[in-house]
Residue frames as a rotation matrix with the C-alpha (Angstrom) as fourth column:
MET 1
0.106 0.032 -0.994 33.33
-0.402 0.916 -0.014 31.32
0.909 0.401 0.110 -26.84
ARG 2
-0.834 -0.482 -0.269 34.56
0.074 0.386 -0.920 30.83
0.547 -0.787 -0.286 -23.28
THR 3
-0.630 0.686 0.364 31.35
-0.734 -0.373 -0.567 32.18
-0.254 -0.624 0.739 -21.90
LEU 4
0.283 0.753 -0.594 29.32
-0.883 0.446 0.146 29.79
0.375 0.483 0.791 -24.03
PHE 5
-0.193 -0.423 -0.885 31.55
-0.025 0.904 -0.427 26.84
0.981 -0.061 -0.185 -22.86
ALA 6
-0.967 -0.185 0.176 31.21
-0.167 -0.067 -0.984 27.91
0.194 -0.981 0.034 -19.23
LEU 7
-0.298 0.939 0.171 27.43
-0.932 -0.248 -0.265 28.06
-0.207 -0.238 0.949 -19.54
CYS 8
0.312 0.336 -0.889 27.25
-0.617 0.783 0.079 24.70
0.722 0.524 0.452 -21.15
ALA 9
-0.595 -0.624 -0.507 29.50
0.056 0.597 -0.800 23.22
0.802 -0.504 -0.320 -18.43
ALA 10
-0.855 0.333 0.398 27.29
-0.503 -0.343 -0.793 24.73
-0.128 -0.878 0.461 -15.72
ALA 11
0.096 0.966 -0.239 24.15
-0.992 0.113 0.060 23.35
0.085 0.231 0.969 -17.36
VAL 12
0.173 -0.132 -0.976 25.62
-0.242 0.955 -0.172 19.82
0.955 0.266 0.133 -17.64
THR 13
-0.865 -0.484 -0.135 26.80
0.024 0.228 -0.973 19.95
0.502 -0.845 -0.186 -14.02
ALA 14
-0.709 0.625 0.327 23.37
-0.638 -0.371 -0.675 21.11
-0.300 -0.687 0.662 -12.77
PHE 15
-0.216 0.718 -0.661 21.29
-0.787 0.272 0.553 18.77
0.577 0.640 0.507 -14.96
PRO 16
-0.498 0.093 -0.862 21.57
0.309 0.948 -0.076 15.57
0.810 -0.304 -0.501 -12.77
SER 17
-0.937 0.146 -0.318 20.40
0.284 -0.213 -0.935 17.62
-0.205 -0.966 0.158 -9.75
ILE 18
-0.562 0.772 -0.297 17.44
-0.818 -0.572 0.060 18.84
-0.124 0.277 0.953 -11.70
LEU 19
-0.256 0.438 -0.862 16.50
-0.450 0.735 0.507 15.34
0.856 0.518 0.009 -12.66
SER 20
-0.283 0.106 -0.953 16.66
0.653 0.749 -0.111 14.03
0.702 -0.654 -0.281 -9.10
ALA 21
-0.630 0.065 0.774 15.15
-0.415 -0.870 -0.265 17.11
0.657 -0.488 0.575 -7.45
GLU 22
-0.691 0.347 -0.634 13.72
0.660 0.660 -0.359 16.06
0.294 -0.667 -0.685 -4.11
THR 23
0.155 0.835 0.528 10.39
0.057 -0.541 0.839 17.38
0.986 -0.100 -0.132 -2.93
MET 24
-0.858 -0.440 0.265 10.94
-0.195 -0.199 -0.961 18.88
0.476 -0.875 0.085 0.52
PRO 25
-0.690 0.628 -0.359 8.45
0.723 0.612 -0.321 17.75
0.019 -0.481 -0.876 3.18
ARG 26
-0.346 0.617 -0.707 6.67
0.211 -0.683 -0.699 21.12
-0.914 -0.391 0.106 3.42
ASP 27
-0.556 0.118 -0.823 6.28
-0.754 -0.488 0.439 21.15
-0.350 0.865 0.361 -0.44
VAL 28
-0.949 0.240 0.204 4.46
0.292 0.912 0.289 17.82
-0.116 0.334 -0.935 -0.75
MET 29
-0.633 0.754 -0.176 1.12
-0.758 -0.556 0.341 18.30
0.159 0.350 0.923 -2.41
PHE 30
-0.874 0.379 0.305 -1.80
0.200 0.851 -0.486 16.23
-0.444 -0.364 -0.819 -1.01
SER 31
-0.565 0.813 0.139 -5.19
0.075 -0.117 0.990 15.73
0.822 0.570 0.005 -2.61
ASP 32
-0.055 0.676 0.734 -8.33
-0.857 -0.409 0.312 16.13
0.512 -0.612 0.603 -0.53
HIS 33
0.900 0.424 -0.099 -8.19
-0.338 0.824 0.455 12.39
0.274 -0.376 0.885 0.30
GLY 34
0.661 -0.663 0.352 -4.50
-0.390 0.098 0.916 12.29
-0.642 -0.742 -0.194 1.18
GLU 35
0.737 -0.398 0.547 -2.99
0.640 0.672 -0.374 11.07
-0.219 0.625 0.749 -2.07
VAL 36
0.275 -0.714 -0.644 0.39
-0.385 -0.695 0.607 12.29
-0.881 0.081 -0.466 -3.25
ALA 37
0.937 0.309 0.161 0.49
0.016 0.424 -0.906 11.88
-0.348 0.852 0.392 -7.01
GLU 38
0.660 -0.741 -0.123 4.00
-0.488 -0.298 -0.821 13.12
0.572 0.601 -0.558 -7.81
SER 39
0.452 -0.683 -0.574 7.14
0.704 0.668 -0.241 11.17
0.548 -0.295 0.783 -6.92
LEU 40
0.921 -0.183 -0.344 9.12
0.179 -0.587 0.790 12.73
-0.347 -0.789 -0.508 -4.11
THR 41
0.086 -0.995 -0.057 12.40
0.046 -0.053 0.998 12.18
-0.995 -0.089 0.042 -5.96
GLY 42
0.511 0.107 -0.853 11.73
-0.815 -0.255 -0.521 11.66
-0.274 0.961 -0.044 -9.63
VAL 43
-0.576 -0.773 -0.267 13.75
-0.792 0.608 -0.050 8.42
0.201 0.183 -0.962 -9.17
PRO 44
0.334 0.733 -0.593 11.98
-0.425 0.678 0.599 5.05
0.841 0.052 0.538 -9.29
GLY 45
0.359 -0.133 0.924 11.88
-0.907 0.183 0.379 3.27
-0.219 -0.974 -0.055 -5.95
ASN 46
-0.424 -0.551 -0.719 13.82
-0.566 0.781 -0.266 0.04
0.707 0.294 -0.643 -5.46
PRO 47
0.602 0.796 -0.060 11.75
-0.467 0.413 0.782 -2.72
0.647 -0.443 0.621 -3.77
GLU 48
0.300 -0.557 -0.774 14.81
0.633 0.723 -0.275 -4.46
0.714 -0.408 0.569 -2.33
GLU 49
-0.795 -0.558 0.237 15.90
0.223 -0.633 -0.741 -1.23
0.564 -0.537 0.628 -0.61
GLY 50
-0.104 0.859 0.501 12.20
-0.700 -0.421 0.577 -0.74
0.707 -0.291 0.645 0.43
PHE 51
0.601 0.277 -0.750 12.29
0.136 0.889 0.437 -4.16
0.788 -0.365 0.497 2.06
LYS 52
-0.356 -0.807 -0.471 15.43
0.728 0.076 -0.681 -3.25
0.585 -0.585 0.561 4.08
THR 53
-0.805 0.047 0.591 13.92
-0.274 -0.914 -0.300 0.00
0.526 -0.403 0.749 5.22
ALA 54
0.174 0.981 0.085 10.54
-0.660 0.052 0.750 -1.55
0.731 -0.187 0.656 6.05
THR 55
0.720 0.146 -0.679 12.13
0.190 0.899 0.395 -4.38
0.668 -0.413 0.619 8.04
THR 56
-0.352 -0.922 -0.164 14.91
0.579 -0.076 -0.812 -2.49
0.736 -0.381 0.560 9.85
LYS 57
0.244 0.527 -0.814 14.11
0.969 -0.093 0.230 -1.37
0.045 -0.844 -0.534 13.32
SER 58
-0.256 -0.395 -0.882 16.12
0.550 -0.810 0.203 1.86
-0.795 -0.433 0.425 13.18
LEU 59
-0.998 -0.035 0.047 14.57
0.059 -0.547 0.835 2.86
-0.004 0.836 0.548 9.85
GLY 60
-0.450 0.893 0.010 10.92
-0.550 -0.286 0.785 2.34
0.704 0.347 0.619 8.80
ASN 61
-0.981 -0.058 0.188 10.27
-0.181 0.640 -0.747 -0.60
-0.077 -0.766 -0.638 11.05
CYS 62
-0.302 0.911 -0.280 6.94
-0.862 -0.136 0.487 -1.27
0.406 0.389 0.827 9.32
VAL 63
-0.281 0.147 -0.948 7.05
0.027 0.989 0.146 -4.86
0.959 0.015 -0.282 10.54
ALA 64
-0.994 -0.086 -0.063 6.51
0.070 -0.071 -0.995 -3.65
0.081 -0.994 0.077 14.11
CYS 65
-0.527 0.844 -0.099 2.94
-0.553 -0.429 -0.714 -2.82
-0.645 -0.322 0.693 13.24
HIS 66
0.340 0.642 -0.687 2.12
-0.927 0.106 -0.360 -4.69
-0.158 0.759 0.631 10.02
VAL 67
-0.238 -0.355 0.904 2.21
-0.072 0.935 0.348 -8.14
-0.969 0.018 -0.248 8.69
ALA 68
0.341 0.289 -0.895 2.27
-0.918 -0.105 -0.383 -9.30
-0.205 0.952 0.229 5.05
ASN 69
0.992 0.101 0.069 2.69
-0.081 0.964 -0.254 -12.66
-0.092 0.247 0.965 3.34
GLY 70
0.553 -0.833 0.011 6.26
0.149 0.086 -0.985 -11.74
0.820 0.547 0.171 2.46
TRP 71
-0.209 -0.589 0.780 7.08
-0.683 -0.483 -0.548 -10.94
0.700 -0.648 -0.302 6.08
LYS 72
0.755 0.654 -0.050 5.68
-0.426 0.548 0.720 -14.00
0.498 -0.522 0.692 7.80
ASP 73
0.568 -0.636 -0.522 9.12
0.607 0.752 -0.256 -15.45
0.556 -0.171 0.814 8.44
LEU 74
-0.299 -0.654 0.695 10.46
-0.068 -0.712 -0.699 -12.28
0.952 -0.256 0.168 10.15
PRO 75
-0.588 0.038 -0.808 10.57
0.768 0.342 -0.542 -12.22
0.256 -0.939 -0.230 13.88
PHE 76
-0.500 0.418 -0.758 7.82
0.564 -0.507 -0.651 -10.29
-0.657 -0.754 0.018 15.68
PRO 77
-0.742 0.351 0.571 5.54
0.384 -0.475 0.792 -9.25
0.549 0.807 0.218 12.83
GLY 78
-0.946 0.323 0.037 3.06
-0.257 -0.672 -0.695 -6.68
-0.200 -0.667 0.718 14.08
ASN 79
-0.562 0.819 0.112 -0.64
0.788 0.490 0.374 -6.82
0.252 0.298 -0.921 14.47
ILE 80
-0.394 0.381 -0.836 -1.53
0.426 -0.731 -0.534 -3.27
-0.814 -0.566 0.126 15.21
GLY 81
-0.393 0.217 -0.894 -1.80
-0.724 -0.672 0.156 -1.98
-0.567 0.709 0.421 11.67
PRO 82
0.687 0.726 -0.046 -3.70
-0.578 0.506 -0.640 -3.71
-0.441 0.466 0.767 8.83
ASP 83
0.204 -0.500 0.841 -2.35
0.413 0.823 0.390 -6.72
-0.888 0.268 0.374 6.97
LEU 84
-0.013 -0.210 -0.978 -0.49
-0.617 -0.767 0.173 -5.39
-0.786 0.606 -0.119 3.94
THR 85
-0.720 -0.133 0.681 -1.00
0.335 0.793 0.509 -8.52
-0.608 0.595 -0.526 1.85
GLY 86
-0.127 0.651 0.748 -2.70
0.992 0.069 0.108 -7.39
0.019 0.756 -0.655 -1.37
VAL 87
0.054 0.196 -0.979 -2.33
0.491 -0.859 -0.145 -3.72
-0.870 -0.473 -0.143 -0.50
ALA 88
-0.865 -0.406 -0.295 -1.41
-0.076 -0.475 0.877 -2.88
-0.496 0.781 0.380 -4.13
HIS 89
-0.677 0.705 0.212 -4.94
0.591 0.349 0.728 -4.02
0.439 0.618 -0.653 -5.10
ARG 90
0.120 0.729 -0.673 -6.59
0.981 -0.191 -0.031 -1.95
-0.151 -0.657 -0.739 -2.42
TYR 91
0.596 -0.028 -0.802 -4.77
0.132 -0.982 0.132 1.36
-0.792 -0.185 -0.582 -2.96
ASP 92
0.833 -0.365 0.417 -3.13
0.423 -0.068 -0.904 2.96
0.358 0.929 0.097 -5.94
GLU 93
-0.067 -0.997 -0.032 0.43
0.880 -0.044 -0.473 4.37
0.471 -0.060 0.880 -5.94
ALA 94
-0.332 -0.021 0.943 -0.61
-0.082 -0.995 -0.051 7.98
0.940 -0.094 0.329 -5.13
HIS 95
0.679 0.672 0.296 -2.70
-0.369 -0.036 0.929 6.83
0.635 -0.740 0.223 -2.15
LEU 96
0.719 -0.480 -0.503 0.10
0.660 0.698 0.277 4.60
0.218 -0.531 0.819 -0.77
ARG 97
-0.319 -0.867 0.384 2.64
0.662 -0.493 -0.564 7.40
0.678 0.074 0.731 -1.20
GLY 98
-0.027 0.390 0.921 0.35
-0.379 -0.856 0.351 9.79
0.925 -0.339 0.171 0.69
ILE 99
0.904 0.414 -0.105 -0.10
-0.075 0.396 0.915 7.28
0.421 -0.819 0.389 3.52
LEU 100
0.355 -0.848 -0.393 3.62
0.904 0.419 -0.087 6.80
0.239 -0.324 0.915 3.87
VAL 101
-0.399 -0.524 0.753 4.36
0.348 -0.846 -0.404 10.50
0.848 0.101 0.520 3.78
ASN 102
-0.885 0.239 0.400 1.63
-0.466 -0.490 -0.737 11.49
0.019 -0.838 0.545 6.39
SER 103
-0.780 0.573 -0.252 -0.99
0.506 0.814 0.287 8.79
0.369 0.096 -0.924 7.15
LYS 104
-0.494 0.642 -0.586 -3.07
0.556 -0.285 -0.781 11.30
-0.668 -0.712 -0.216 9.11
LYS 105
-0.725 0.260 -0.637 -4.06
-0.601 -0.690 0.403 13.01
-0.335 0.676 0.657 5.83
THR 106
-0.534 0.527 -0.662 -5.99
-0.387 0.544 0.745 9.80
0.752 0.653 -0.086 5.06
PHE 107
0.146 0.478 -0.866 -6.66
0.583 0.666 0.466 8.18
0.800 -0.572 -0.181 8.39
HIS 108
0.217 -0.049 0.975 -7.10
-0.324 -0.946 0.025 11.00
0.921 -0.321 -0.221 10.92
GLU 109
0.720 0.150 0.677 -7.05
-0.692 0.095 0.715 8.86
0.043 -0.984 0.172 14.08
THR 110
0.739 -0.466 -0.486 -4.14
0.187 0.836 -0.516 6.56
0.647 0.291 0.705 13.08
VAL 111
0.846 -0.534 0.006 -1.15
-0.073 -0.105 0.992 5.94
-0.529 -0.839 -0.128 15.25
MET 112
0.518 -0.634 0.574 1.07
0.853 0.429 -0.297 5.40
-0.057 0.644 0.763 12.25
PRO 113
-0.072 -0.592 -0.803 3.92
0.419 -0.748 0.514 7.84
-0.905 -0.299 0.302 12.18
ALA 114
0.976 0.166 -0.142 4.11
-0.033 -0.530 -0.847 10.52
-0.217 0.831 -0.512 9.47
PHE 115
0.507 -0.820 0.265 7.34
0.702 0.571 0.426 9.33
-0.501 -0.030 0.865 7.88
TYR 116
-0.486 -0.625 0.610 8.08
0.853 -0.492 0.175 12.39
0.191 0.606 0.772 5.66
ASN 117
0.533 0.696 0.482 6.60
0.451 -0.715 0.534 15.28
0.716 -0.067 -0.695 7.60
VAL 118
-0.625 -0.768 -0.139 8.11
0.569 -0.326 -0.755 18.01
0.535 -0.551 0.641 9.78
ASP 119
-0.683 0.434 0.587 4.94
-0.553 -0.833 -0.029 19.80
0.476 -0.345 0.809 10.94
ASP 120
0.169 0.915 0.367 2.30
-0.942 0.041 0.333 18.90
0.290 -0.402 0.868 13.48
ILE 121
0.486 -0.087 -0.870 4.11
0.023 0.996 -0.087 15.84
0.874 0.022 0.486 14.80
ILE 122
0.868 -0.346 0.357 5.68
-0.382 -0.004 0.924 14.54
-0.318 -0.938 -0.136 17.95
ARG 123
0.346 -0.804 -0.484 9.31
-0.776 0.046 -0.630 14.11
0.528 0.593 -0.607 17.17
PRO 124
0.912 -0.016 -0.409 10.81
0.180 0.913 0.366 10.69
0.368 -0.408 0.836 18.08
GLY 125
0.719 -0.695 -0.002 14.11
-0.306 -0.319 0.897 12.30
-0.624 -0.644 -0.442 18.92
ASP 126
0.135 -0.790 -0.598 17.52
-0.990 -0.134 -0.047 11.48
-0.043 0.599 -0.800 17.62
ARG 127
-0.263 -0.218 -0.940 17.37
-0.585 0.811 -0.024 7.95
0.767 0.543 -0.341 16.21
TYR 128
0.658 0.621 -0.427 15.33
-0.028 0.586 0.810 6.54
0.753 -0.520 0.403 19.17
THR 129
-0.346 -0.877 -0.334 18.00
0.394 0.188 -0.900 7.49
0.851 -0.443 0.281 21.71
GLY 130
0.294 0.542 -0.787 15.80
0.955 -0.144 0.257 9.51
0.026 -0.828 -0.560 23.97
LYS 131
-0.579 -0.560 -0.592 17.75
0.525 -0.812 0.255 12.66
-0.624 -0.163 0.765 23.04
PRO 132
0.425 0.759 -0.494 15.84
0.029 -0.557 -0.830 15.52
-0.905 0.338 -0.259 21.36
ALA 133
0.575 -0.123 0.809 16.04
0.811 0.219 -0.543 15.88
-0.110 0.968 0.225 17.63
LYS 134
-0.351 -0.879 -0.324 18.91
0.769 -0.468 0.436 18.08
-0.535 -0.096 0.839 16.48
SER 135
-0.989 0.076 -0.123 16.77
-0.136 -0.775 0.617 19.81
-0.049 0.627 0.778 13.97
LEU 136
-0.263 0.963 0.050 13.06
-0.279 -0.027 -0.960 20.50
-0.923 -0.267 0.276 13.53
ASP 137
0.264 0.301 -0.916 13.39
-0.945 -0.107 -0.308 19.72
-0.191 0.947 0.256 9.84
VAL 138
-0.816 -0.565 0.123 14.33
-0.550 0.824 0.139 16.01
-0.180 0.046 -0.983 10.36
THR 139
0.308 0.887 -0.345 12.02
-0.899 0.390 0.199 13.39
0.311 0.249 0.917 8.83
ILE 140
0.419 -0.097 0.903 11.89
-0.493 0.811 0.316 9.81
-0.762 -0.577 0.292 9.98
LEU 141
0.196 -0.364 0.911 12.61
0.703 0.700 0.128 8.63
-0.684 0.615 0.393 6.41
THR 142
-0.679 -0.450 -0.580 14.10
-0.117 -0.714 0.690 10.24
-0.725 0.537 0.432 3.38
ALA 143
0.170 0.705 -0.689 12.17
-0.850 -0.249 -0.464 10.93
-0.499 0.664 0.557 0.18
GLN 144
-0.290 -0.345 -0.892 13.98
-0.821 0.570 0.046 8.06
0.492 0.746 -0.449 -1.53
GLN 145
-0.988 -0.017 0.154 13.18
-0.104 0.809 -0.579 5.63
-0.115 -0.588 -0.801 1.30
ILE 146
-0.148 0.989 -0.013 9.46
-0.393 -0.070 -0.917 6.54
-0.908 -0.131 0.399 0.93
GLU 147
0.284 0.272 -0.920 9.71
-0.959 0.065 -0.276 5.81
-0.015 0.960 0.279 -2.85
ASP 148
-0.690 -0.594 -0.413 11.52
-0.583 0.795 -0.168 2.52
0.428 0.125 -0.895 -2.06
ILE 149
-0.808 0.485 0.333 8.88
-0.014 0.550 -0.835 1.29
-0.588 -0.680 -0.438 0.37
LEU 150
0.151 0.860 -0.487 6.21
-0.705 -0.251 -0.663 2.43
-0.692 0.444 0.569 -2.12
ALA 151
-0.106 -0.243 -0.964 7.93
-0.926 0.377 0.007 0.24
0.361 0.894 -0.265 -4.79
LEU 152
-0.974 -0.224 0.024 7.94
-0.210 0.867 -0.451 -2.65
0.080 -0.445 -0.892 -2.37
LEU 153
-0.492 0.857 0.150 4.24
-0.151 0.086 -0.985 -2.21
-0.857 -0.508 0.087 -1.50
MET 154
0.098 0.530 -0.842 3.37
-0.939 -0.230 -0.254 -2.08
-0.328 0.816 0.475 -5.20
THR 155
-0.571 -0.338 -0.748 4.60
-0.598 0.796 0.096 -5.64
0.563 0.502 -0.657 -5.44
PHE 156
-0.875 0.351 0.332 2.14
-0.141 0.472 -0.870 -6.75
-0.463 -0.809 -0.364 -2.66
ASN 157
-0.516 0.739 -0.432 -0.51
-0.590 0.059 0.805 -8.38
0.621 0.671 0.406 -4.79
GLU 158
0.493 0.837 0.240 -3.16
-0.761 0.280 0.586 -10.77
0.423 -0.471 0.774 -3.43
ASP 159
0.742 -0.274 -0.612 -0.54
0.313 0.949 -0.046 -13.50
0.594 -0.157 0.789 -2.84
HIS 160
-0.236 -0.946 -0.223 2.11
0.837 -0.081 -0.541 -11.27
0.493 -0.314 0.811 -1.34
């Protein structure tokens, strides 16, 4: 009986980590066109957190290169990358996730960083300090931050 109880307790303890299993950067599966169909976390993204990540200089800093209707009031919106207004109508969720993870799988000549990739990249160093990265397995964004920005982008319809 104790063994059964211990097994049940172990299963209950492990269950939350199974539900929120994070796909590691080297395990991300891309289609031939760069789409990533499966969520990286199994947890829905939060558009409000995505906005924070996308507009914070030390995180995603998407506004440095992109503009969107919802970002017009932010200082220094970018004009290097395409306008993201209506991006949810131009690309589906899998395609946007793939672009966020590693844009070079879709746009080979892009200067957009691969935000969730640890291979074939120039590492930005330790938080833009000019010091080398402490680990070669460090991504610019976490898997959940990718899902959060994706949730934000999926709200970008033709008016936003």
